C-alpha positions, 0 to 999 in steps of 0.5 A, a space after each residue: 055359537 057366540 064369539 068370545 070378545 076377548 078372543 076377537 080382540 086378541 086376533 085383531 091385535 095379532 093381525 095389527 102387530 103383524 101388519 105393522 111389522 111387515 110395513 116396518 121391515 126393510 125391503 132389501 131389493 128396493 134398497 139396492 135399487 135406490 143405491 144404484 143407477 142403470 145407464 142404458 145409453 151407449 155413450 155415458 157422459 158426465 152431464 147425463 150422470 150428474 142428472 141422475 146421481 144422488 147422495 145414496 147412489 154407490 153403483 152405476 150399471 152400464 150396458 155391454 159396449 157402453 162408453 164412459 166419457 172422460 167427464 163421466 169418469 171424473 164424476 165417478 172418481 169424485 163421487 167414489 162410485 163403482 161402475 159395473 158392466 151388466 149383460 142384463 142391461 140392454 142398450 137403448 140404441 133408439 134413445 140416441 139416434 145417430 145424427 145425419 150430420 156426422 159422416 164416416 170416411 175411409 181415406 184410402 183403399 188400404 183401410 178395411 170396411 167397418 161392418 155395420 156402419 155406413 161409410 164412403 171411401 176416397 182413393 187417397 188423402 187429397 181426395 179425402 181432404 177435398 171431400 171433407 172440406 166440401 162437407 164441412 164448409 157447406 154445413 157448420 153442424 157437420 162432422 167427419 170421422 176419418 180412418 186413414 193410414 196417414 192420419 197426421 198428414 191428412 189432419 194437417 192438410 184439412 186444418 188449413 181451412 179455418 172452418 176445420 177443427 181436426 185432431 188425430 186420436 189414438 183411443 176413444 178417450 182422446 176422441 171424447 175429449 176433443 169432441 167435448 173440449 175442442 168441438 172437433 168436427 174432424 176426428 182422424 184415426 189410423 186403424 192399422 195403429 189402433 186396431 179394429 176394435 178401437 177403431 169401432 169405438 172411436 167411430 161409434 162415439 163420433 157418430 153418436 156425438 151431437 153436432 160439433 160447435 166451436 169453442 167461444 174462444 176459437 178464432 173465426 178466421 176473419 182476422 
């Protein structure tokens, strides 16, 4: 039975209209992806965000346990972004290997062990200071995070050496600032004052930090 040419043309026209309509329809899920970025890193820095943010981005999704550094927080506020912790975003721990240059030292017997971290223990402040001086004088890219029940005294004693750039911190934001702006190679915190959870956050950001570098205007100790 011969085909009706008019019917064939009508069918072709209908198919073309449907295809055109399908291609022009907005894709809801795709638009949501364009408007957001997913950060799987444990430490989200301003430099990292700056490389990913576009004018369309309105939402930043981070993994549970991730830390936004102060520079990242400033960038979020400047661009009026919304940050949400998404349990479905798995942290890419392998993308940020822990540098061997950073060490964790428990400065006295009263400091509890942090499970999941490799640490060394000293029997008191003077032994701790002597040990960290040996580490920092032997490697300019080394860093030490110390948990001590007397953090200010330890930092003062350690800072007698010109190669030491030590600071006492009370939270992870302060730790991030001294790492970024001071190039601190010694970060000291009191676990009894800040608590176990914050101690872990401070230790985490130090152990995942890049090798410390002194600021360009830092005294070299030779004058």
